[in-house]
PLY file of the C-alpha trace (Angstrom):
ply
format ascii 1.0
element vertex 319
property float x
property float y
property float z
element edge 318
property int vertex1
property int vertex2
end_header
8.97 -48.45 -1.64
6.19 -48.79 -4.15
5.71 -46.58 -7.21
2.57 -45.11 -5.69
4.31 -44.05 -2.55
7.19 -42.53 -4.57
4.73 -40.44 -6.55
3.08 -39.33 -3.37
6.40 -38.19 -1.90
7.53 -36.53 -5.25
4.62 -34.48 -6.58
6.81 -33.02 -9.41
7.52 -36.49 -10.77
5.55 -37.46 -13.89
5.10 -40.98 -15.10
6.57 -41.61 -18.52
3.29 -43.05 -19.68
1.18 -40.13 -18.44
-0.08 -37.52 -20.98
-0.52 -34.73 -18.49
2.14 -31.98 -18.57
4.48 -31.65 -15.69
3.72 -28.90 -13.25
6.68 -26.52 -12.93
7.23 -24.43 -9.87
6.09 -20.84 -10.15
8.80 -18.31 -10.87
8.36 -14.68 -9.96
8.45 -12.41 -13.10
10.91 -9.53 -13.03
9.32 -6.19 -12.33
8.34 -4.22 -15.44
10.32 -1.02 -15.87
8.42 1.79 -17.58
10.23 3.21 -20.62
10.70 6.94 -20.20
9.15 9.09 -22.92
11.82 11.14 -24.67
10.48 14.48 -25.78
12.20 16.24 -28.64
13.51 19.65 -27.91
11.46 22.01 -30.07
13.19 25.10 -28.79
14.66 27.15 -31.63
18.09 28.40 -30.78
19.33 31.82 -31.94
21.82 30.07 -34.18
19.01 28.20 -35.91
17.03 31.41 -36.47
20.13 33.13 -37.80
20.74 30.37 -40.38
17.10 30.48 -41.52
17.08 34.26 -41.87
20.42 34.21 -43.69
19.10 31.58 -46.12
16.01 33.59 -46.97
18.02 36.78 -47.37
20.37 35.00 -49.77
17.43 33.61 -51.79
15.72 37.01 -51.85
18.85 38.74 -53.13
19.30 36.09 -55.81
15.66 36.40 -56.91
15.97 40.19 -56.98
19.05 40.04 -59.19
17.20 37.76 -61.60
14.03 39.86 -61.66
15.55 43.34 -61.94
16.41 43.11 -65.69
12.91 41.88 -66.49
11.28 44.58 -64.34
13.51 47.20 -65.95
12.41 46.03 -69.39
8.72 46.12 -68.48
8.89 49.55 -66.78
10.86 51.07 -69.65
8.39 49.73 -72.21
5.56 51.52 -70.35
7.32 54.92 -70.38
7.43 57.66 -72.96
10.80 58.42 -74.60
10.90 61.80 -72.84
10.34 60.27 -69.40
13.00 57.59 -70.03
15.61 60.18 -70.99
14.80 62.68 -68.22
14.23 60.41 -65.17
16.22 57.68 -63.41
16.03 54.26 -65.10
14.19 52.60 -62.18
11.59 55.34 -61.82
7.99 54.16 -62.11
6.15 55.00 -65.35
4.19 58.22 -64.94
2.04 58.43 -66.95
1.59 54.78 -67.90
1.44 54.38 -71.68
1.05 51.54 -74.18
2.16 53.59 -77.17
5.38 51.59 -77.52
3.48 48.33 -77.96
1.12 49.98 -80.42
4.06 51.29 -82.43
5.71 47.90 -82.29
2.86 46.22 -84.18
2.06 49.00 -86.63
2.82 48.47 -90.35
6.14 50.32 -90.19
7.69 47.92 -87.67
5.39 44.93 -88.34
6.50 42.88 -85.35
3.71 40.36 -85.98
5.73 38.62 -88.73
8.75 37.82 -86.50
6.39 36.62 -83.76
4.56 34.23 -86.10
7.82 32.98 -87.66
9.33 32.36 -84.22
6.28 30.39 -83.06
6.41 28.23 -86.18
10.14 27.59 -85.91
9.96 26.77 -82.20
6.96 24.46 -82.70
8.60 22.45 -85.49
11.98 22.20 -83.76
10.49 21.29 -80.39
8.28 18.52 -81.79
11.07 17.20 -84.00
13.73 17.20 -81.30
11.43 15.66 -78.70
10.25 12.84 -80.99
13.62 11.91 -82.44
15.43 12.32 -79.11
12.94 10.01 -77.37
13.30 7.35 -80.06
17.08 7.52 -80.10
17.34 7.51 -76.30
15.05 4.47 -76.03
17.12 2.63 -78.64
20.37 3.39 -76.82
18.87 2.50 -73.44
16.83 -0.65 -74.12
17.62 -2.13 -77.52
20.58 -4.42 -78.13
22.48 -3.97 -81.39
26.15 -4.18 -82.42
28.21 -1.10 -81.65
25.53 0.52 -79.49
27.88 1.99 -76.89
30.45 3.10 -79.47
27.82 4.91 -81.56
26.28 6.52 -78.48
29.50 7.89 -77.04
30.73 9.03 -80.46
27.50 10.99 -80.86
27.71 12.43 -77.34
31.30 13.49 -78.00
29.97 16.08 -80.46
28.90 18.11 -77.42
32.55 19.03 -76.98
32.61 20.82 -80.35
31.76 24.55 -80.01
28.66 25.38 -82.09
30.37 28.42 -83.62
32.89 26.10 -85.29
30.10 24.38 -87.23
28.41 27.54 -88.48
30.53 28.11 -91.60
30.41 24.53 -92.97
26.71 24.25 -92.04
25.94 27.53 -93.77
27.85 26.40 -96.85
25.92 23.12 -97.08
22.51 24.72 -96.50
23.19 27.47 -99.05
24.31 24.99 -101.72
20.98 23.14 -101.55
19.02 26.40 -101.90
17.66 26.74 -98.38
19.02 30.21 -97.60
16.29 32.68 -96.56
13.76 29.85 -96.27
11.83 28.24 -93.44
13.52 24.91 -94.18
16.93 26.49 -93.66
15.89 27.56 -90.16
14.64 24.17 -88.99
16.12 21.30 -91.04
19.68 21.34 -89.56
18.40 21.02 -85.97
15.16 19.04 -86.19
16.60 15.54 -85.73
17.30 15.70 -82.00
20.23 16.92 -79.94
23.04 15.07 -78.14
22.17 16.68 -74.82
18.52 15.59 -75.00
19.43 12.04 -76.01
21.96 11.72 -73.21
19.52 13.07 -70.61
16.67 10.82 -71.72
18.86 7.72 -72.01
19.99 8.02 -68.41
16.39 8.25 -67.22
15.12 5.46 -69.48
17.77 3.14 -68.07
16.37 3.76 -64.58
13.06 2.10 -65.50
13.01 -1.33 -63.78
13.62 -4.16 -66.21
11.06 -6.29 -64.33
8.29 -3.88 -65.37
9.26 -4.12 -69.03
9.53 -7.91 -68.80
6.04 -8.10 -67.30
4.69 -5.94 -70.13
6.42 -8.18 -72.65
4.75 -11.26 -71.13
1.41 -9.51 -71.53
2.09 -9.09 -75.25
3.40 -5.52 -75.34
5.99 -4.76 -77.99
8.71 -2.14 -77.96
6.41 0.65 -79.15
3.75 -0.18 -76.54
6.35 -0.39 -73.78
7.74 2.99 -74.78
4.36 4.69 -75.01
2.58 3.09 -72.04
5.41 2.51 -69.54
8.63 4.39 -70.21
7.16 7.77 -71.16
4.57 7.95 -68.32
7.29 7.08 -65.78
9.46 9.95 -67.07
6.94 12.79 -67.34
8.92 15.27 -65.16
12.13 14.96 -67.17
10.17 15.15 -70.44
8.51 18.38 -69.28
11.89 19.80 -68.29
13.44 18.86 -71.62
10.45 20.35 -73.42
10.94 23.65 -71.61
14.71 23.66 -72.23
14.15 23.04 -75.95
11.55 25.80 -76.26
13.69 28.35 -74.42
16.82 27.43 -76.42
15.11 27.73 -79.78
13.13 30.82 -78.79
16.33 32.65 -77.82
18.37 31.40 -80.77
19.98 34.31 -82.57
23.19 33.32 -84.34
21.90 30.76 -86.83
18.70 32.67 -87.85
20.72 35.85 -88.36
23.12 33.99 -90.68
20.81 31.79 -92.72
17.72 34.04 -92.91
18.66 37.73 -92.78
15.65 38.75 -94.89
12.74 40.43 -93.08
10.23 37.85 -94.25
11.92 35.15 -92.14
13.18 37.20 -89.21
12.66 35.65 -85.79
12.10 37.72 -82.64
15.74 37.90 -81.64
16.85 39.09 -85.07
13.96 41.56 -85.33
14.75 43.00 -81.87
18.38 43.42 -82.85
17.27 45.24 -86.00
15.16 47.60 -83.89
18.24 48.56 -81.91
20.02 49.67 -85.08
16.97 51.36 -86.62
15.83 53.14 -83.43
19.06 53.58 -81.51
17.61 56.50 -79.54
14.17 55.01 -78.87
14.97 52.50 -76.13
11.36 52.38 -74.97
10.40 50.73 -78.26
13.29 48.28 -78.00
12.28 47.38 -74.43
8.72 46.78 -75.61
10.07 44.28 -78.13
12.16 42.64 -75.40
9.10 42.38 -73.14
7.08 40.74 -75.90
9.91 38.25 -76.42
10.23 37.42 -72.71
6.55 37.15 -71.78
5.81 33.76 -73.45
8.82 32.20 -71.72
7.68 33.45 -68.31
4.20 32.03 -68.87
5.68 28.74 -70.02
7.82 28.45 -66.92
4.82 29.16 -64.66
2.92 26.37 -66.41
5.71 23.77 -66.06
7.48 24.77 -62.84
6.04 21.82 -60.85
7.36 19.31 -63.38
10.76 20.98 -63.30
10.90 20.77 -59.52
9.89 17.08 -59.60
12.57 16.29 -62.15
15.19 17.82 -59.89
14.01 15.75 -56.93
13.19 18.83 -54.84
10.04 17.86 -52.98
10.02 20.57 -50.34
10.16 23.53 -52.70
6.80 25.24 -53.26
0 1
1 2
2 3
3 4
4 5
5 6
6 7
7 8
8 9
9 10
10 11
11 12
12 13
13 14
14 15
15 16
16 17
17 18
18 19
19 20
20 21
21 22
22 23
23 24
24 25
25 26
26 27
27 28
28 29
29 30
30 31
31 32
32 33
33 34
34 35
35 36
36 37
37 38
38 39
39 40
40 41
41 42
42 43
43 44
44 45
45 46
46 47
47 48
48 49
49 50
50 51
51 52
52 53
53 54
54 55
55 56
56 57
57 58
58 59
59 60
60 61
61 62
62 63
63 64
64 65
65 66
66 67
67 68
68 69
69 70
70 71
71 72
72 73
73 74
74 75
75 76
76 77
77 78
78 79
79 80
80 81
81 82
82 83
83 84
84 85
85 86
86 87
87 88
88 89
89 90
90 91
91 92
92 93
93 94
94 95
95 96
96 97
97 98
98 99
99 100
100 101
101 102
102 103
103 104
104 105
105 106
106 107
107 108
108 109
109 110
110 111
111 112
112 113
113 114
114 115
115 116
116 117
117 118
118 119
119 120
120 121
121 122
122 123
123 124
124 125
125 126
126 127
127 128
128 129
129 130
130 131
131 132
132 133
133 134
134 135
135 136
136 137
137 138
138 139
139 140
140 141
141 142
142 143
143 144
144 145
145 146
146 147
147 148
148 149
149 150
150 151
151 152
152 153
153 154
154 155
155 156
156 157
157 158
158 159
159 160
160 161
161 162
162 163
163 164
164 165
165 166
166 167
167 168
168 169
169 170
170 171
171 172
172 173
173 174
174 175
175 176
176 177
177 178
178 179
179 180
180 181
181 182
182 183
183 184
184 185
185 186
186 187
187 188
188 189
189 190
190 191
191 192
192 193
193 194
194 195
195 196
196 197
197 198
198 199
199 200
200 201
201 202
202 203
203 204
204 205
205 206
206 207
207 208
208 209
209 210
210 211
211 212
212 213
213 214
214 215
215 216
216 217
217 218
218 219
219 220
220 221
221 222
222 223
223 224
224 225
225 226
226 227
227 228
228 229
229 230
230 231
231 232
232 233
233 234
234 235
235 236
236 237
237 238
238 239
239 240
240 241
241 242
242 243
243 244
244 245
245 246
246 247
247 248
248 249
249 250
250 251
251 252
252 253
253 254
254 255
255 256
256 257
257 258
258 259
259 260
260 261
261 262
262 263
263 264
264 265
265 266
266 267
267 268
268 269
269 270
270 271
271 272
272 273
273 274
274 275
275 276
276 277
277 278
278 279
279 280
280 281
281 282
282 283
283 284
284 285
285 286
286 287
287 288
288 289
289 290
290 291
291 292
292 293
293 294
294 295
295 296
296 297
297 298
298 299
299 300
300 301
301 302
302 303
303 304
304 305
305 306
306 307
307 308
308 309
309 310
310 311
311 312
312 313
313 314
314 315
315 316
316 317
317 318
């Protein structure tokens, strides 16, 4: 049989020299099965509602316990001494009076001096601790030098020493150099950073990707430029949190100022409020006015930085 006749009898056969593709027999495609749409069950069960209500009740009770002392201080400061002694402590002020705040800033009590001294001390200590802590943390996190880890952990180990143990030798050294009852005595021993701040910043600086710093180095950025333009902007939330912690710690500091600067000319708010308690032991409305003045700047500071604090803690759903 010739080749032509074989091709005629075998239509699926293709000549090896032909460029046309072989025609394959049609195959029926399997039927398409529609994927069922799964709808999530949005029904809230009683157990779910109970857990939500219990959570909010717990948070409300906790917030109430934290706010009651502050509310008690504010309400007492707006009462007269007679009303405070004759009515329940949580009774609303009636009539509302600002005489306690007026008496607080009159020449006899002169609460303006402790307020100004406290602002100065907190400003110097906050700037000093933030600057030196950032520099030390960046050195421990990114610079290579002999004994880096040993020096860092030896410095961090000082956190285990109770501060009260250091008061007597620190007081002796500061007094011997003539800084007792001076502004320098209040700020010099604590202006060069703190172990807690350096440890906290070092851990966050180490989280900055090395590739980003290498790219900045290729573009000609030195260590100072990398710190200022890359590391610090990437750690704004933790810097804001550390700033707030430093301000609150120094604002509420009582032990060291009462030891090194007992004179009235260098009294801070905590020492001046304590002196009011001894001078006016029966006039608690005046003492509560001083406490309210001391607490108000911290409340305003927290309201200004609460978003940064939440971001530093990684809580994105909290409003």
